[in-house]
C-alpha positions in Angstrom: 198.9 18.3 74.7 195.6 17.5 75.9 193.0 16.3 73.2 189.4 16.0 72.4 189.3 13.0 73.9 191.0 14.2 77.0 188.1 17.4 77.0 185.2 15.3 77.0 186.6 12.4 79.6 187.4 15.6 81.9 183.8 16.8 81.6 180.1 16.0 82.4 179.6 14.6 78.5 175.3 14.9 79.3 176.1 18.4 80.0 178.6 18.9 77.0 176.1 17.3 74.3 173.4 19.6 75.7 175.1 22.8 75.0 177.1 21.1 71.7 173.3 20.6 70.5 172.1 24.1 71.3 174.8 25.7 69.3 174.6 23.4 66.4 170.6 24.3 66.1 171.0 28.0 66.7 174.5 29.2 66.1 177.1 30.6 68.5 176.1 31.2 71.9 176.9 34.4 74.1 179.2 33.3 76.8 176.9 34.1 79.9 174.6 31.5 78.4 177.5 28.8 78.0 178.2 29.7 82.0 174.5 29.6 82.8 174.4 26.0 81.8 177.9 25.0 82.6 177.2 26.4 86.5 173.6 26.3 86.6 172.0 23.1 84.6 169.3 22.0 86.6 170.6 18.6 86.2 174.3 18.7 85.0 175.4 22.1 86.1 178.4 22.5 88.4 176.5 23.9 91.2 173.2 21.7 90.7 175.3 18.9 91.2 174.3 16.5 94.5 177.7 15.5 94.7 179.9 18.3 96.7 181.6 21.2 95.4 182.9 23.2 97.5 183.7 26.5 97.2 187.0 26.9 94.7 187.8 23.4 96.2 191.1 22.3 98.0 193.1 25.2 98.1 190.3 27.6 97.4 188.3 27.1 100.3 185.5 29.6 100.9 185.6 31.3 104.5 183.0 29.8 106.0 184.4 26.4 104.7 188.0 27.1 106.0 186.8 27.5 109.8 183.8 28.4 111.9 185.1 31.4 113.5 183.9 33.3 110.4 180.5 32.8 110.9 181.0 33.5 114.7 182.5 36.6 114.0 180.0 38.0 111.6 177.3 37.2 114.2 179.0 40.4 115.8 177.9 42.5 112.7 174.2 41.1 112.7 173.8 42.0 116.6 175.0 45.9 115.1 172.5 45.6 112.4 170.1 44.8 114.5 171.2 47.7 116.9 170.4 49.9 114.2 167.1 48.6 113.3 165.9 49.4 117.1 165.7 45.9 117.7 162.6 44.6 115.6 160.1 42.4 116.8 161.2 39.8 113.5 164.9 40.3 112.2 165.3 38.0 109.0 168.5 37.1 107.6 168.9 35.5 104.0 171.2 34.4 102.7 172.3 33.6 99.0 174.1 30.9 98.3 173.8 29.3 101.6 175.0 26.0 100.9 175.2 23.5 103.5 175.5 26.1 106.0 179.0 26.6 106.8 178.2 30.2 107.3 174.9 30.0 109.3 175.6 27.3 111.6 178.1 29.1 113.8 176.3 32.4 113.2 173.2 31.1 114.5 175.3 29.6 117.6 176.6 32.5 118.5 173.7 34.1 118.3 172.0 31.7 120.9 175.2 31.8 123.2 176.0 35.4 123.4 172.5 37.4 122.2 169.3 35.2 122.9 167.1 37.8 122.8 167.9 38.5 119.0 168.5 34.9 118.4 164.8 34.5 119.8 163.9 37.3 117.4 165.9 36.0 114.3 164.5 33.8 111.5 166.6 32.4 108.3 165.7 32.3 105.1 168.8 30.2 102.7 168.7 31.0 99.3 170.5 27.8 97.7 169.6 26.6 94.1 170.9 23.0 94.8 168.2 20.6 96.2 171.1 18.1 98.0 172.6 21.5 99.8 169.2 22.4 100.6 168.9 19.2 102.2 172.2 19.2 103.9 171.2 22.5 105.2 167.9 21.6 106.9 169.6 18.4 108.7 172.4 20.5 110.2 170.1 22.9 111.4 167.8 20.1 112.8 171.0 18.6 114.8 172.1 22.2 115.9 168.8 22.7 117.3 168.3 25.6 115.3 165.3 24.6 112.5 162.9 26.9 114.5 164.8 29.4 113.0 164.5 28.2 109.6 161.8 29.7 106.8 162.2 28.3 103.7 159.8 30.6 101.9 160.9 34.1 100.7 158.2 36.3 101.0 157.9 38.9 98.4 158.2 42.0 100.2 158.3 43.5 103.8 161.4 42.0 104.9 163.4 43.3 108.3 167.0 42.4 109.1 170.0 41.7 106.8 170.5 40.0 103.6 174.2 38.2 103.2 176.3 37.4 99.6 179.3 35.6 100.5 181.1 34.7 97.2 177.6 34.5 95.5 177.9 37.5 92.7 181.1 36.7 91.3 179.8 33.2 89.6 177.3 35.5 87.7 176.8 34.4 84.6 179.0 37.0 82.5 179.0 38.6 78.9 182.6 39.2 77.7 183.3 42.2 75.7 186.3 42.6 73.3 187.8 45.9 71.3 188.9 45.3 68.1 190.3 47.2 65.5 186.4 47.5 64.0 185.5 48.4 67.2 183.6 46.4 70.3 182.4 42.7 69.4 180.8 40.2 72.0 182.9 36.9 72.3 180.7 34.1 71.8 180.9 29.8 72.1 180.7 27.9 68.8 181.6 24.2 68.2 184.2 23.0 65.7 186.5 20.3 65.8 184.9 17.9 68.3 184.6 21.0 71.1 184.0 24.5 72.3 185.9 27.4 70.5 185.5 31.3 70.7 183.9 33.3 68.2 183.4 37.1 67.9 180.1 38.3 67.0 178.5 41.7 66.4 177.7 44.0 69.5 175.1 46.3 69.0 173.5 46.6 72.6 172.7 49.6 74.6 173.0 48.3 78.1 176.4 47.2 77.4 177.6 50.4 75.8 175.9 52.3 78.8 177.8 50.1 81.1 181.2 50.9 79.2 180.5 54.7 79.6 179.5 55.2 83.0 182.2 53.2 84.5 184.6 55.6 82.1 186.3 52.3 80.2 188.2 52.7 77.0 189.1 49.5 75.6 192.3 49.2 73.0 192.0 46.6 70.9 192.8 43.4 72.0 191.4 44.8 75.6 188.1 43.0 77.2 186.1 43.3 80.1 183.4 41.1 81.3 179.4 42.4 82.4 177.0 40.7 84.5 174.1 41.3 83.6 172.3 39.5 85.9 173.6 42.4 88.9 170.5 44.9 87.9 168.2 41.8 88.5 169.3 40.9 91.7 169.7 44.0 93.1 166.1 45.0 91.9 164.5 41.5 93.8 166.6 43.3 96.9 164.6 46.4 97.0 161.4 44.5 96.3 162.0 41.9 99.7 164.0 43.9 102.0 161.7 46.9 103.2 164.1 47.9 106.4 168.0 46.7 106.7 171.3 46.0 105.2 172.8 43.7 102.4 176.2 42.9 103.1 178.1 41.5 100.1 181.5 39.8 100.6 183.5 39.1 97.2 186.5 39.6 95.2 186.3 42.4 92.7 187.2 46.3 93.0 185.6 49.4 92.2 185.6 50.5 88.7 189.0 52.7 88.6 190.7 49.6 90.0 189.1 46.8 88.4 189.8 47.9 84.8 193.7 48.9 85.5 196.1 47.5 83.2 197.2 44.1 84.4 193.2 43.5 84.5 192.5 44.3 81.1 192.3 41.4 79.4 189.3 40.1 81.6 189.4 38.4 85.0 187.3 35.5 84.1 189.1 31.9 85.6 188.4 28.4 86.0 189.2 26.7 89.4 189.4 23.0 88.2 190.8 19.9 90.1 192.7 22.4 93.1 193.9 24.9 90.5 193.3 28.1 88.7 192.8 27.7 85.0 192.6 30.2 82.2 191.4 26.9 80.2 187.2 28.1 80.2 186.2 25.2 78.4 187.9 22.3 80.4 185.8 20.0 83.0 182.8 21.5 81.3 179.9 20.9 84.3 183.3 19.9 87.0 184.7 23.5 87.1 183.9 26.5 88.4 183.7 29.7 86.6 184.2 33.2 88.2 184.7 36.9 87.2 185.7 39.8 89.6 182.8 42.1 90.7 182.6 45.5 89.6 181.2 46.8 93.0 180.9 50.3 91.4 177.8 48.7 89.1 176.6 47.4 92.4 176.4 50.7 94.0 175.1 52.3 91.0 171.7 50.0 90.6 171.3 50.2 94.1 171.4 54.1 94.6 169.3 54.2 91.9 166.6 51.7 94.0 167.3 54.1 96.7 169.3 51.9 98.8 172.4 54.0 100.6 175.8 52.3 100.2 178.7 52.4 102.4 182.4 53.0 101.2 183.9 49.4 100.2 186.1 47.9 102.9 188.0 44.9 102.7 187.4 41.2 104.6 190.8 41.6 106.6 189.8 45.1 108.0 186.1 44.1 108.5 186.9 40.5 110.5 189.6 42.9 112.5 186.8 45.4 113.4 184.6 42.9 114.3 187.3 41.3 117.0 188.4 38.2 115.1 191.4 38.6 116.6 190.0 38.8 120.2 188.3 35.3 119.5 191.4 34.0 118.6 193.4 35.1 121.8 190.3 33.8 123.8 190.6 30.1 122.2 194.1 29.8 124.1 192.2 29.8 127.2 189.7 26.9 126.1 191.2 23.9 128.3 189.6 21.4 125.7 191.4 22.7 122.6 194.6 20.9 121.5 197.7 22.7 120.2 196.9 20.7 116.6 193.4 22.2 116.9 194.4 25.6 117.6 197.0 25.9 114.7 194.5 24.7 112.5 191.9 27.9 113.8 195.3 30.3 113.3 195.8 29.1 110.2 192.4 29.6 108.9 191.7 33.0 110.2 195.5 34.1 109.0 194.4 33.3 105.3 191.1 35.2 106.0 192.7 38.1 106.7 195.7 37.8 104.4 195.8 40.5 102.0 197.6 38.2 98.9 194.6 35.8 100.1 190.8 36.1 101.2 191.8 39.2 103.3 191.5 41.7 99.9 187.7 40.9 99.4 185.6 43.6 99.4 182.5 44.2 101.6 180.1 46.6 100.6 176.6 47.5 102.4 173.4 48.5 101.1 171.0 49.9 103.2 167.1 51.0 103.2 164.3 51.9 105.3 166.2 53.5 108.4 164.7 55.4 110.5 167.1 58.8 109.5 166.6 60.4 113.1 169.1 57.9 114.5 170.9 57.4 111.2 171.5 60.2 109.2 175.5 59.6 107.8 176.2 57.4 105.4 179.5 56.0 107.1 177.3 54.9 110.0 176.3 52.1 107.3 179.7 51.2 106.9 180.4 47.4 107.9 181.4 47.0 111.0 180.8 50.7 112.3 
């Protein structure tokens, strides 16, 4: 049985003390506050650490970390976005959660090799909180000859191009709502007996009530859901900065009618700790990832309210197939410099990216705004890969 001593030793002790002191001073904190501190505290948060903390580490690598073929394949989607925008003089790619550039580096390399005109018109704006990862990104772009494409400052408005968010929204701090015999309550985090524990607090929040109502979730006692309050602000930010173009979101999640099915009515929050998935959310504080499935219907609701057109959802497997990842894999066999072991490694990575039991089930949603309606009138034209 894991002891309090084990919990301390597994965690970032400075961060535990910071969260503990906030609770002891102000009382129980909402779970999204705990998650925000655990992941994004400026000094000690999981995503702010100078030490590499890839994806879901080990067996849970993100697709860009699995192999550069992912970024190279997405370059085809960027080419299609550029065509729909009429080849603007400047095409901007904004990437949220850019990390050290595992996605953008092969994407830019593919554009340079196969679409030099678009490459010369491209500028790249990374959105990455971790200063160590930003430095790595700049170094990699420099060594790859792409540093001239880098634009470190995000303009307040006027962007034409595309925004990419791959496995980004699932780590937004989440509120946890539970139905009890006395009605809806919120799960908060308390401190007692030397460690964190859960505590229910009253819920009188019209924002949460509206969320439950618009997605027709009728929880029964004991059932719970997560709510990402940051989605509305993020979509609003996109609407202010992106004048003409597309937003491509790739993440694990579902539309509301699938997300709230019976086997997910206890919530979807998970930790990723020491190469495994865990439901123990208070272990490895500051040293484990925390995520919850994305409600794509919620993104759509906010996006349409702000004037975006929203594509039908597809899957990562279907997207990559449509963008020709299979042909890329076949063509690799003709490369004389590729060993059999190297090819098998690429093939294994691709199979995982398209496996419906693994990354292939991730959903893909595209938002579009400011398009010339004389050339793009059908909402389905904005769908990924079209």
